[in-house]
NUTORLO-824939 format. One record per atom (N, C-alpha, C): residue in one letter; x, y negated, z negated. Coordinates in steps of 0.2 Angstrom, whole numbers, plus 5000, padded with zeros to 4 digits. Last residue first. Layout:
aXYZ
...
***
This chain:
x517551724947
x517851784950
x517451844948
x516351594952
x516651634947
x516951704950
x516751464964
x516451534962
x516751564957
x516651304967
x517051354962
x516651414960
x516651214981
x516251264977
x516651304973
x516951054986
x517251124984
x516851154979
x515850994999
x516150994992
x516451054991
x514850895010
x515350945009
x515650935002
x513150865015
x513750855011
x514250915011
x511750795023
x512250845023
x512850825020
x510250755020
x510850725018
x511450775018
x508750725030
x509250765027
x509850725025
x507950625033
x507650685034
x508150735031
x507950485021
x508250525026
x507950595027
x507050335017
x507450395016
x507750425022
x505650265013
x506250245015
x506750295013
x503850265017
x504450295014
x505150275017
x503250175027
x503150175020
x503750195016
x503350215040
x503450145039
x503350125031
x504350355045
x503850325040
x503950245040
x505250465047
x504850435052
x504250405048
x506850435039
x506150465039
x505750435044
x508350435049
x507950405044
x507250445045
x509750545050
x509150525053
x508650495048
x511550515052
x510950525048
x510350505051
x512450485061
x512150545063
x511550565058
x513050375056
x512650365062
x512250425064
x513950425046
x513350385044
x512850385050
x514450595051
x514550515051
x513850485049
x514350725039
x514250695046
x514350625045
x514550755026
x514750805031
x514650785038
x515150655013
x514650665018
x514950715023
x515750734998
x515850685004
x515250705009
x516350774982
x515850764986
x515950714992
x517350794972
x517550784979
x517050784984
x516650824961
x516950754961
x517250744968
x515350894956
x515650904963
x516050834964
x514950874943
x515050944945
x515450944951
x514850734943
x515350764938
x515450834940
x513950714953
x514650694954
x515150714949
x512850774947
x513050794953
x513750774954
x512650704935
x512850774934
x513050794941
x512350574939
x512850584935
x513150654935
x511150604947
x511750574950
x512350584946
x510250654938
x510450694944
x511050664947
x510050554928
x510350614926
x510550654932
x509650444936
x510250434932
x510550504930
x508450504942
x508950484946
x509650474942
x507650524930
x507850574934
x508450554939
x507550384925
x507850444921
x508050504925
x506850324936
x507550304933
x507950354930
x505650394935
x506050394941
x506750374940
x505150364922
x505350434924
x505750434930
x505050224923
x505450254918
x505650324920
x504050214934
x504650184934
x505150214929
x502650244933
x503150304934
x503850274934
x501950134934
x501950164928
x502550224928
x502449994943
x502350064943
x502450094936
x501449844942
x502149874941
x502049954940
x500349774944
x500349834948
x501049874947
x500449664937
x499949714935
x500049774938
x502149634941
x501549614938
x501049674936
x502749734955
x502749674950
x502149664947
x503649874962
x503149824963
x503249774957
x504849934962
x504249964958
x503649914958
x505649864970
x505549934971
x504949964968
x505949724969
x505249744969
x505049814971
x507249664959
x506949694965
x506249704964
x508749604952
x508049594952
x507749624959
x510049604948
x509849654952
x509049654953
x511349504946
x510649494947
x510449554951
x512649554945
x512349534939
x511549534940
x513449694953
x513049634954
x512649614947
x514149814952
x514249764947
x513849694948
x513749884964
x513549904957
x513649854951
x513349834979
x513849814974
x513549824967
x513149824996
x512949864990
x513549854985
x512549675004
x513149725002
x512949764996
x511649585007
x511649635011
x512149695009
x511949474999
x511349514997
x511349575001
x512949374998
x513149444999
x512649494998
x512349254996
x512649275003
x512849345004
x511049294984
x511649264986
x511849284993
x509849344980
x510349374978
x511049354981
x508849254984
x508749284978
x509449314975
x509149214997
x508949164992
x508949184985
x509449335003
x510049295001
x509849234996
x508549475001
x508449405002
x509049364999
x508549614999
x509149585003
x509049515004
x507249644994
x507849664990
x508549634993
x506349605004
x506449564998
x507049574994
x506449705013
x506749645015
x506849595008
x505849815005
x506549815007
x506849755009
x504549775004
x504949774998
x505749775000
x503349705012
x504049735014
x504549725008
x501649735013
x502249705009
x502849745010
x500449695024
x500949745023
x501549715019
x498849645022
x499549625022
x499949685020
x497349625030
x497749675026
x498449655027
x496149485027
x496749525031
x497049575027
x495249405021
x495049465024
x495549505028
x495849245028
x495549285023
x495249345026
x497349245039
x496549235038
x496349275032
x498749165038
x498449235037
x497749225035
x499649055047
x499049065044
x498849145044
x501248995046
x500849055049
x500249065044
x502148915039
x501748885045
x501248935048
x502548995029
x503048975034
x502648945040
x500949045026
x501649065024
x502149045030
x499349015020
x499848995024
x500549005022
x497849105019
x498549095016
x499049075021
x496149105016
x496649095021
x497349075017
x495749225003
x495649165006
x496249155011
x496149354999
x495449334997
x495249265001
x497049475008
x496949405006
x496249385005
x497649625001
x497149595005
x497049525003
x498949745003
x498649694999
x498149655003
x499149915005
x499149855008
x498849805002
x500749985010
x500049965012
x499549965006
x502349935008
x501749965005
x501149935008
x503949975014
x503349935015
x502749975012
x504950065008
x505150005012
x504549955013
x505250144994
x504750124998
x504950055001
x506550154989
x506250214991
x505650194995
x507750024994
x507250054990
x506850114993
x509249974994
x508950024999
x508350064995
x509449874985
x509849874992
x509449924997
x508749904973
x508749834977
x508949834984
x508950034971
x508250014971
x508249944974
x510350024970
x510050064975
x509350044976
x510549954958
x510749924964
x510449964970
x509950044949
x509649984950
x509849944956
x510950154950
x510250164952
x509850094953
x512050084945
x512050114952
x511350124955
x511750054932
x511850004937
x511850024944
x511650184927
x511050144927
x511150084932
x512950224928
x512450254932
x511850214933
x513950074926
x513550134924
x513150164929
x515650024928
x514950014930
x514650074927
x516950054923
x516749984923
x516049974925
x517050204924
x516850164918
x516650094919
x517350294934
x517850274930
x517650234924
x516150304941
x516450364938
x517050354933
x515950174945
x515450204941
x515750264937
x516950144953
x516850094947
x516350134943
x516950244963
x517450244958
x517350194952
x515850194970
x515750254966
x516350264961
x516350084976
x515850074971
x515750134967
x517250144984
x517550094979
x517050084974
x516450214993
x516850254988
x517150204983
x515150205000
x515550154997
x515950184991
x514550315004
x514850275010
x515150215007
x514250374992
x514650414997
x514950365002
x513350284987
x513950294984
x514450324988
x512250294997
x512650224996
x513250234992
x511950424996
x512150405002
x512550335001
x511450424983
x511950464985
x512350444991
x510350334984
x510850324980
x511550364981
x509550404993
x509850334995
x510350324991
x509250524986
x509550524992
x509850464994
x508550464975
x509150504974
x509550514980
x507450404981
x507950364977
x508650404976
x506850504987
x507150454992
x507650414988
x506350564975
x506750604980
x507150554985
x505550464970
x506150484967
x506650524971
x504550464980
x504950404979
x505550424975
x503950594979
x504250574986
x504750514984
x503550614966
x504050654969
x504450624975
x502650514963
x503050544958
x503650584960
x501750504973
x502250454972
x502750474968
x501050624971
x501350614978
x501950554977
x500650614958
x501050674960
x501350654966
x499950494958
x500450504953
x500950564955
x498950504968
x499450444968
x500050464964
x498250614965
x498650614972
x499150554971
x497750574953
x498250634953
x498650634960
x496850484957
x497450464953
x497950514953
x495950554964
x496450514968
x497050484964
x495350624953
x495750664959
x496250614963
x494850514946
x495350564943
x495750604948
x493950454955
x494550414952
x495050464949
x493050564957
x493450534962
x494050494960
x492550564943
x492850624947
x493350604952
x493050424933
x492550464937
x492950524940
x493850414917
x493950414924
x493350454928
x492750334905
x493250384907
x493350384915
x492050244891
x492250244898
x492750304899
x491750224878
x491250274882
x491550274889
x493350194874
x492650194872
x492250244875
x494150264885
x494250204883
x493550184880
x494950424887
x494350384887
x494550314884
x495550574894
x495650504893
x495050464893
x495450704898
x495150694892
x495250614890
x495950704911
x495250734910
x494950704904
x497250674907
x496850624911
x496150644911
x497650784900
x497650724897
x497250674900
x497650874911
x497250884905
x497150824901
x498750814918
x498050824921
x497550834916
x499850824910
x499550764911
x498850764914
x499750954897
x499950924903
x499550864905
x499451084889
x499851024887
x500150984893
x497851124896
x498551134894
x498851074891
x496251214899
x496651154897
x497351174895
x495451294909
x496051314905
x496451254904
x494451224915
x494251294913
x494851314908
x495051104918
x494451104914
x494251174911
x496051154926
x496251124920
x495651114915
x495351194938
x495751244934
x495851214927
x494851074942
x494351124940
x494751184936
x496051004945
x495550984940
x495151034937
x496451084956
x496851084950
x496451054944
x495451064965
x495551134962
x495951134956
x495750934968
x495050944965
x495151014962
x496950944974
x496950914967
x496250924964
x496451004986
x497051034982
x497051004975
x495550914991
x495350974989
x495851014984
x496350804994
x495850794989
x495550864986
x497150855004
x497450834998
x496950824992
x496250885014
x496550945010
x496950915004
x495850755018
x495350805015
x495650855011
x497050715023
x496750675018
x496250715014
x497350815033
x497750805027
x497450775022
x496350785042
x496350845039
x496750845033
x496750655046
x496050665043
x496050725039
x497950675051
x497950635046
x497250645042
x497750765062
x498150785056
x498050745050
x497050675070
x496650735068
x497050765062
x497950575073
x497450555069
x497050615066
x499650655070
x499050635074
x498450615070
x501150585063
x500550635063
x500050615067
x502050495061
x502050525068
x501450575068
x502150445048
x501750405053
x501750435060
x502150515033
x502450525040
x501950495045
x501650505021
x502150465022
x502450465029
x500750615021
x500450545020
x501050495021
x501550725022
x501250705028
x500950635027
x502050745009
x502450715014
x502150695020
x500850795003
x501050735001
x501550705006
x500850925010
x500250875010
x500450805009
x502050975006
x501950965013
x501350915014
x501850984992
x502350944994
x502250925002
x500751074992
x500651004989
x501150964992
x501451194996
x500951165000
x500751094998
x502351204985
x502551194992
x502051164996
x501451234974
x501851174974
x502151154981
x500551334972
x500351284976
x500751224977
x501351434963
x501151454970
x500851394975
x501451354951
x502051364956
x501751384963
x500151244946
x500451304947
x500951314952
x500451084938
x500251114944
x500551184945
x500551004927
x500251074926
x500051104932
x501150884927
x500450884928
x500150954928
x502450924924
x502150864920
x501350874921
x502751014934
x502751034927
x502350984923
x502750924945
x502250984945
x502251004938
x503750834942
x503050804942
x502550864942
x504850924942
x504750884936
x503950864936
x504850984955
x504751024949
x504550984943
x505050864962
x504450904963
x504350944958
x506250814958
x505650784956
x505050814957
x507050934963
x507050914956
x506450874954
x506850964976
x506651004971
x506650984964
x507450844983
x506750864983
x506550904978
x508850834979
x508450774978
x507650794979
x509350974980
x509350934974
x508850884974
x509251034993
x509451074987
x509451044980
x508750945002
x508451005001
x508651044995
x509750845000
x509050824999
x508650894998
x510950905003
x510850874997
x510150864995
x511351035013
x510850975013
x510650955006
x513051065017
x512451075012
x511951015012
x514251075024
x513651055027
x513051075023
x514951185012
x515051155019
x514351145022
x514851265001
x515051195000
x515151155007
x514351395001
x515051385003
x515251315002
x513451414985
x513451404992
x514151394994
x513451404971
x513451474974
x513551474982
x513251274969
x513951304968
x514051374971
x511951264971
x512351234976
x513051264975
x511551334959
x511351364965
x511751334971
x511951234950
x512251304949
x512151344956
x511151134953
x511851124954
x512151194954
x509951184948
x509951164955
x510751164957
x510151194934
x510051254938
x510151244946
x510451064931
x510951114930
x510851174934
x509151014933
x509650984937
x510251034937
x508451074923
x508251084930
x508851064935
x509051024912
x509051094913
x508951114921
x508750884913
x509450904913
x509450984915
x507350884912
x507650864919
x508350884919
x507250934899
x506950974905
x507250954911
x507750824892
x508050884892
x507850934897
x506850724896
x507550714898
x507850784897
x505550724892
x505650764898
x506450764900
x505350634882
x505350704880
x505550754886
x505150514889
x505750534886
x505850604884
x503750534893
x504350534898
x504950544895
x503050534881
x503050594885
x503650594890
x503350404876
x503650464873
x503550524877
x502750324885
x503450324885
x503750384882
x501350414893
x501650374888
x502350374888
x500050444901
x500750434903
x501150384899
x498850434894
x499150494895
x499850494897
x498550294893
x498450334887
x498750404888
x498750254906
x499250234901
x499150274895
x497550284912
x498050314914
x498650314908
x496650184906
x496550254905
x497150294906
x497250064910
x497250084903
x497150154902
x497150074924
x497850084921
x497750094913
x495750064925
x496050124927
x496750134924
x495549934920
x495149994917
x495550064919
x496249864929
x496449864922
x496149924918
x495649884941
x496349904940
x496449904933
x494349824938
x494449894940
x495149914939
x494749684935
x494549724930
x494549804931
x495949674948
x495549644943
x495349694938
x495949814960
x496249754957
x495749724952
x496449964968
x496049924964
x496349864962
x497350044975
x496850004979
x496349964975
x498150104965
x498450074971
x497950024975
x497250164956
x497550104954
x497850064960
x495950234967
x496450244961
x496750174960
x495250304979
x494950274973
x495450274967
x495550284996
x495650314990
x495350274984
x495850235010
x495250275008
x495250315001
x497150195010
x496650145009
x496050185007
x498050295013
x498350235009
x497750185007
x497550385021
x497650405014
x497950355010
x497550325033
x496950335030
x497050345022
x498450295043
x498650275036
x497950285032
x497950345055
x498550375052
x498650355045
x496150375054
x496750325055
x497350355052
x494950445054
x495550485056
x496150435057
x493950365051
x494150405046
x494750445048
x494350195057
x494050265058
x494350305052
x493850035054
x494350085052
x494150155052
x492749955055
x493149965061
x493750005060
x491749915046
x491749985048
x492249995054
x491849805039
x491449805046
x491449875049
x492749825029
x492049815027
x491549815034
x493849845036
x493649895033
x492849885031
x494049715041
x494049765046
x493749825043
x494149635029
x493649625034
x493549685039
x494549685013
x494749695020
x494249685025
x493949695001
x494049625004
x494349625011
x493949824998
x493249795000
x493349725003
x495249844993
x495049865000
x494349835002
***
């Protein structure tokens, strides 16, 4: 961020609508040795073992959510509200030890970061409220440590080094916000893709393709993050004859990269679960590759497989044209996903 000329010159106001994407102190805005240090400390807490141990819990949460869906009438049920949102929100809240009374408010605060229709005043208030909410969580965990990621991050050390207070709080904002919002969109986008491509859904449910393949193709074809703010040029960069001056902020379009015919062939715009090359940037690349990728993939695979097994006749309740995209230049998803299915009620 310090390399952005507009920021260094004080031209970015504190109530800018994207302030929570730049005025933060975590891995998203760090590079070089600063990024390595933060990632090393976070990796000590967010281990592969910790993620794999969540599989049973994710299955239990999904079962409970599907049970509640089965209690509904099965007509015009919002899949986002009843499955795609509460599953990752519960998982990430449990993982970080967030008390249940504060989860709904935290969800609203995180959602506002991805909403580019909020006013400058709302953006500034939300930015501060997010910091205060996670500061309270840190204070609670210092007083009452638990077997959770927040406590692990508080205790994380690399020699004499540990996260500063602001780094700790904004790291929690990054991990909790990204940990539920992006996975929610992944589940919504995958369900929509499969429901609008029944021949592809049949390949998964009958065996020729796997649920992992469906998740990866969704990440390529319709990623949870369409554009990511920001990377910053250290020198003049020329792309396709266009000069991007040094000190510029660059908005990276992951969604366009996933449909690049030079990478994926002439059918790059088509959803195909049997595609051999599914390379994508949905989780970024290189040093900034998302630490939460294994958890997002695990949640999506479990949720989708259990959803379509429980409700094999699941269909969209409205036409595709009636689905409303999120009002975000960052998050890529829907405001709701209405579906129909046969609900089997116990006698």
